[in-house]
N, C-alpha and C positions, 0 to 999 in steps of 0.2 A: 504493499500497500504505499502511495506518496505521500511525502510530506508536503503541506500547503499551508499557507499563512488564515487563520482564523478570519473571518468576517469582523468588521467591526461592531455589528450588531450584537453580533455574538459572542466578542469578546468582552462586551460590557454587560451584557447578561452574566456572565461566567463574574466577572470581578464585583458586578452587584452582591449577587450571591453568597459574597465572603463578608459583605458590610450589611447587606439588608435581609438578613435570616426569619424577620418575622413585625409584626408592626410595633411591636416595645423597639427595635434595634432603628427604626425611623424617629421615633419618639426620643430616641437618646439621642442620634446625630443632632436632631435639630434643637434640642434644649442645650447641646454642649455649644454647638453654634451660638446662640443667645447669649451666653453665660460669656464666652470670649469676648462677645461684641460689647460687654461691659453692661447688659441688661438691667435694672432693677427691676422690674415687672415683665413676667412671662405667663402667659395666658394658652393653654393647651386643651383643644378640642378635639373629640375623637367619636366617630360614628361607628356603627357595628364593630366593634372592638377592632378601630383603623382599618379595617379592608374596605368602606365605604370613603370613610375622610380622616385625616389626621392634618389639623391647621395648628401651628405654632405662632405666635405672636410675640416681639417683642417693641420694649424702645431702648435698643442699643443704638452702637452709632449707625449701622446701615452700611448699604453697600452703594457705591456709586453707580450712578447708571450708565455711564460708560462703560462700567467693570461687570456688568449683571451678566454678559453674554460669558464672559473668561470666569465666572463665579460657577457657573453651572460647566464646565469644561473638565475632562480628568485632570488632576494631577497639578490644577491651579489651586494655590493656597496663596495668603498674607503674613503665615506664621513662619515660614521658614525657608532659607534662598538656597542654604549650603549642607553638604554633608554633614559637617561639623556642627551644624545648628541640634542633629538628630539627639545631641550629647546635652542640651542643654533646654530641653524642651520647658516653657512654661505655660502654656497654653492648653486647651483639654485636645482640640483638635489640629492635624498640623498635615496629614495626607493628601488633603484637596480630591477626595474621593466622594464624600457622602451625598452632597447635592446632584453631581454626576450618576451616582449609583442608584439614588431614589428615584432620578428621571429617567433612567434606563426601563424602570418595572412598574410606574405607573403614570397619571396624568397630572403633573404637579404645575403651580402655578407660583413664581417668586414675584415678591411686591416690595419695593422697600424705598428708602429716603434717608438721605444724611442729611446731617445738619445745616451745612452748609449750601444747599437745595434746596429752589422753592418748590419742585417739581420732582416726583419719582419715578421710578421706572417700573413696567408689568411685562414678565417674560414667562412664558406657557413653554412647557415640555413635553412631549408626549412619547412616550415608548424611547427616549434616547433622541427625539427630532425635536430641535429647537424651533419656535415660534419665530414671529418678530418682535423685534426691541418696540413696547409703547410708553409714551409719557403718562405719567396720571397723578392726580392731585392726592396725597398719601399725607399723614402724620408721621414723625420722624422714628425711623425702626422699620422691622422687617418683619415681612407674613410668609411665612411659607404653607401652601394649600397643597395637600397629596393627595387625591381622589384616587381611588379603584385599582387600589394598591394590588399590582401582581395580575393584571387583568388582560395581561400578554405574555403570562408563564402560569396557564392552568395548573398545570403539575406543583408547582410550586405552593398556588392556594390550597390544594388538595392536601398538602401537608399539615397545613395550620392546625393547631389542637381547636378545640370547642373555644365559643366567641366568650365563654366565661373563664375560659383560663386566658385568651390571648387579654382581658380584660386586667384580671387579674397583675399580669407580667408588666403592664403598662401603670398602673397603682403603685405595682411595689417599686417601680423605676425611679416614677417622679415622688414619691414618698422619699426616698433615699435621697434622692439631689436637695429636697427641701429641708432635710438633716442637716445635709452638708453646706448648703447655703441660705443661712436663716437671714441672711440679710436682702435678700431676694425675695420680691413677693412672686409666690407661685402660685397658680389657679389651675387645676384641672376639671374637666367638665367631660363625661360621657354620657353620649346622648341626650343630651340636655339637663342632666343632674349633674349639680358641683358637687365633687366627691373631697376636694380638697382646695381650701383658700388662704394659703399662709399670709400673716401683715407685714414680714418683712422690716420688722424692726430690731432683726440681728438677735432676739433670746431666743436660743436654739431649745431650751427648756418650754418656751411654751408651744415651738412646733411637735415636739414631745409631747405635750399636753392636746394638740388636735387630731394627733396620730392614735395616741393608746388611752387620754381621760388622764385630768388630773391626777386622779387617786396615783397613777402609774409613773406620771409623769415626777411626780413630788418622790417619788421612792427610790429612780435612778440617781445612782451615784456618779458625781464629776470625774472624771480622770482628767489629769495636766501634769505631766512630766517634762523636763528640757532637759537635755544633755548634747554638749557641743552645737553641731549645727543641725539637730533633729530633734522632735517634739511629739507627744504623742496627747491630743485633747478628745474630748467627747464626755460619752456618758457610757455608763455597763449597770446591766439590774443586779440589785441585790441576789445573795444566795436563796432568799423567800421568792423571788419572781421568777421563773424559768417558761419556758416553751418543749414542746415534745420534741423539735426537729429543729435547725439551725438556719432558719430560711429571715430570721430576724436577727444574725450575725452580719454586721456589715462593715466593711474599709474602706476609707476614701486614701489613695496616696495622690499629695499633692493636687486635691480637689477631684482626683478623678476616682471614679466608684471601680474598685477591681474584686476579682474572687480569686482569690490566695489561700490554699489548703495547708501553708504553712504556717498563713496569720492567724488561721482560723484555730491551729492548734496550739499555736503560742497563748492565746484568750483563755482556752479549756484548759492549760497547763495550769495557768492563774487560778482557775477553780478548783485546780485537782485535791480531793479530799473533801471539799466544800457540799459537793454538788451530788444528788443521786444517777444511778447509771440512767442514760438515756433521758436526762432533761439537758437543757440548753440555756444558755444566759440570752438575751437582749443586748446589744450594744451597739455602736453609733461611733465610731472611732475614726478620729483624722491624724493622719502621720505627714508628717513633711518632712522633707529631706532637701538635699540641695538636688536640682534636677541631675547632676553630671553622676551622680549615687544612683539613679535609677534610669532602667532603660523601657522605655513605653514603646519601643517600637517590636513588640515580640508578636501581638496578635492581630489580624483585621480589624477586630470591634473594638481594639486596646481594652479588652478585658483583664489583660493580663501582664503583668509586670515584673522585670527581673531588676534584684538587688546587684551593686557591688560587694555590697559586706553584708549577704543574709543574715547570718549570725546576730551581729549586732542590731539589727533591724527588730527580728523577734524576740532577743534578749529585752530591749527598751518596750517591747509592748506587754510581754510578760510581766513586767519590774512594776510596769506603771498601773496596768490592771488589779496586780497582785498588792499594792500599795492603797488602791483606792478600796480594795475590799477589808485590807485590815483596818484602815483608818475610820471608814463607814460601818464595820460589821464587830460589833465589841463580842468577845470570845464568850460564851453562855455559861451559865452559873448554874452547876444543879443542886437542887434545893432537897433538903433532906426528907421535907414530906414525900418526894417518889417513892423513898423507900421504908416510910413506916408512914401510918395515920396516926395526926396530930391527938391529942387525948382531948375527947369532948366535940369533935368535928367529925359531923356527919360527911361521909363521901356521897358526892351527887353524882346521879347517873347521866352521861353526856346524853342530849336529848335524841340523839342518834340511833341507841340504842334502845331506846323508851319500849317496856315494854308491859303487860297487862297488870292489875294489883293482883291478882291470883298468881299468875307465875312468880313475879318477884316473893310473896309471900312462900310457895314451895320451894324455892331456891333457897330462901334464908333457911325454911327449916330442914332442908336437906344438908345443907351447910351446919349447921348444930348437931343434928344427928350423926354427922362424920368425925366431929370433933369429938363425940362422946365416944365413936367406935363404932357406934351401931347403927348400921343400914337402914335405914328405914323406907318405908312404902311411899313415903313421900320426896325422899328424895330419887327413887323410881320413876316417879310419876311426873316428876320435875323434868325428867331426862328426855323424854319424847312425848309427843302428843298420844302417841296410840300405847305408852304406859309400856314400851317395850324398854329392857335393858340398854343403856347407852352404849353403842361402839367405845366413844372414846372416854377418858376420865380424863380432867385438866389436874396438872402437874402446877403450872404456871408459867410467867411470862419471862422471855429473857430478850434483853437488850432492847426493850421496849419495842420490839418488833416483830418477833414470833413466839407463838403459844407452843407448850410442849403438853403431849397427851399422852396418856397412857392405852392402849387397845389391848385385844386377844394376844394379837399375836406380834406385839413389840411396842417401840417406841413410835410417837409422828410429830414431827416438825412443823408447824402452821405459821403460813406467812399470813399474818392479821390481815394487812393490806389487800391481798389476791385473793383472799376468803369473804372479806367483807364486799368485796365488786362482785363474785360470784352469787352471794346472797341477794343484795339489792339488785341485780341483772333477772334472777329467777322468780324475784317479789313483783317487779316491774311487768315482764313477760305474763306472770299469770294475770296480772291486772287486765292486761292488753286488750282481750276479747272484749270484755265490758267496760263501760266508759270510768276513765283513770282518775282517782280522786285528786283533786288540784288544793292547793293551800294558798289562800290570796294572801297577799301580802301584805301589811299594815301601814307601810309606805312603799312604794314603787319602787324599783331599785335602776338606775339609769346607769348604762352600759355604753362604752365609748371605743369604737373599734376603728383600726387601719382599714383604709379604703378599700384594700382589697378582702379581708374577712368580713366587712359588710356587705359587697356584693352575696359572698356565701352566705351570710347567714338570711338576707331577704330572700332566698329562694328556698329559705327552709320553715318561714315562718307557719306556716299552714299545717306543714307536717308537725311543727313542734307542737303547735295545741291541740293537735290531735292526740299528742304524748302527755298533756297537762300541763306545757311549760306556755303559759301567755305571755309574748312579747308581740310590741309595738313599735313604730318607728317614731322616732321624737327628733328628729333634725338631722342633718349632715351624718354620715356616720354613727349616730347615737340612735339608742334603743332603749324602752323602759320597758323592766320587767315587772307583769303584774301578778303571776300565780306560778310557784312550781308544782310538783307531784308532793303528795303527802307524806311519800314514803323517804324523801328527801328533806324533811323538814327539818330545821336545825342549820342546814347549809348555806353558804353563802350562793346567792341566785346568780352571781357573776361567774360564779366557776362554771355550773352549767353551760353558760352563753359559751363559753371560750373552748369550754369541751366540744361543742358542736363545729366551732370552726377550726380548731386544730385539727390537723391531719396527721391519721395515722403513724406511725414509725412505720419501716419498710418489713418487720416484722409482726406487723398488728394489721391484718388484714382480715379477719372470720368473715362470715357470713356478706360475701362481697356483692351478693344480687338481694341483699334485704336490708336498704337502707336504715328502714327502723331502726332493726336490731344494731346496725354500726353505729348510730346515735344514741341509741341506748347504755351499747358498752362504753362510748366514749364518756359519757356524763357519768356513768357508775365508776369508773375509773379516776374521773376528776375529783367525786364526793365521797368516796369510799375512807375509811379511818387510814391515816397514813403511819408509816413506821415511823416510830419515835415517839407514838403517843402512848401512856402509860393507862392501862385500861384495869377497870376494877375487876375482883373476882367475879360480880357478876356480870359485867360484860363479856369477859373472858369464855366464861360457862355459856351466855346467852348465844354467841357468836359458833362456839363448837354445835350447837344443839342446832342453829339455823343451816349450819355449812353440814350436819348430817341428813336435814331433811330436802337437799335440794338434789335436783336428777343427776346432774354432773359436778360432785361435789370436788375433784380431783382437779380442776385446773379453773382459772378464770376466764372472763368471756375471750380473753383474747390469745389462749392456748396456753397461759403462762402455769405452772403447777401451784398450787395451792397449801401441798404439804410433801413433805419427804419422809417415807417408810424406814425405820432403823429395826429390825424384823429380830426376834429374840435369839433367832442363830447369829446372826451377824454381831450382833452383842456378845455371846457366846465366843465365838472364833476372836473378836477383838482382843477379848480378855484372856483369851488363853485358856479357855474353860473347855473347847472342842474342837480339837484337831488345829492344824495351823491356817493362819492366813494364806 
């Protein structure tokens, strides 16, 4: 087969595929161009997840009319002029490919005017074909309107994700840049609805409040560390505020959003021993380095960078985060009341473990009889509703996380969190065929979510109402919880809402075709009693009895084990009473 030069149109579309992967890529390139232009106000309008329209307008310096055709040409840029400039890049864009790539796969219109000009210019580009330049009366700044993205590449259009996924990608991108540039007023509208509008006053904590709500914004810990010519600033979450995935871990290098596994590892290493397995912090960290110490010319989408001295950068991030954690997170003190009840103080049962008066009385009588060495009938009746002898006999609690129980065939170690998950899940499922009893809140709880999470919750409002969770919209990205299922009484309503919008971890994908069960499992995981909680003997016994009555007591709704069994035979072998190990 002979070698030939590709047609200009084909080469342009191939190059565009490296820069414009999805609608969010277009938003990123245009947003960065606006920031490079010195804009203090940027408005982003999106329709049909960006496939129908993406429009980014700003009040930056604008493009001179006589240079507009050059601006949409490939490899045309005002940000560098020689190869040496690649090692001193201070702008977000520098390759001169964004507008040319976008114009080759869409119908694009560029409108711009500079401060020095009385009139601006209008230029249309369709599938790479540049139209005639026209003069127009415009405000100072630039507007780029991108319509019918990938209309000339139907194959690429088919490979896009669902509209909801593409919207979430755009929302997540814009919110990251809003955190990095609090002095810029950024507005995001999707399908006519305003999802984000920052005030541009430079207060990053105010942006956090708009994204996550005032409560979370107050909890975030400020990070600030400067050494030599490098610095780390931003915010991280305390150890009490975590997520089930890494999606809200954000890094900016010299104002550029990057995805770097090593930086994430440095952040997580700073939290080492402080977080439970499978939990991740929230963060928005801005790292400033001399431009010559960072190579940004690595990835076509400029999403990856390389450091001249990576170990020093990672160490700087780790020390900055660890210092903030130690400064704001005092070492917990263990109270002696955890180990023995105080004289004259009655132990109060957590409302989540509330039992009937009769059951509590039976358990109390059973404990008195067992202390006297006489197994009473009340103890047997209290064990199970059917009156049978219980399978497990409670021994106690270990590490404020596990219950120890004796069975007829050995010892059982029970994870209290996983066991309570299973109990709540099956209680909920048993109520599902009938109407689920809801508990109205005395004061509705207001919950604020990031734009991408708000999109997800809006789709689930009717389903949640059928599950006994009454939620209504209460402003942009804000919801009001009016009722929760009665079996979750005593728990934080906001936790139930966050459980809906947080996605499962990779190994947490049960009941893929049953959306209701998946949501119930998420909520049960969030509201179940946590490891580290001291349970009274009544609560421990009640958990054992409830677990025994479950249809699937050995695993939680996500498939993790609720108990570990050590048989008598194994114990005898370990102690050398029967053969060798």
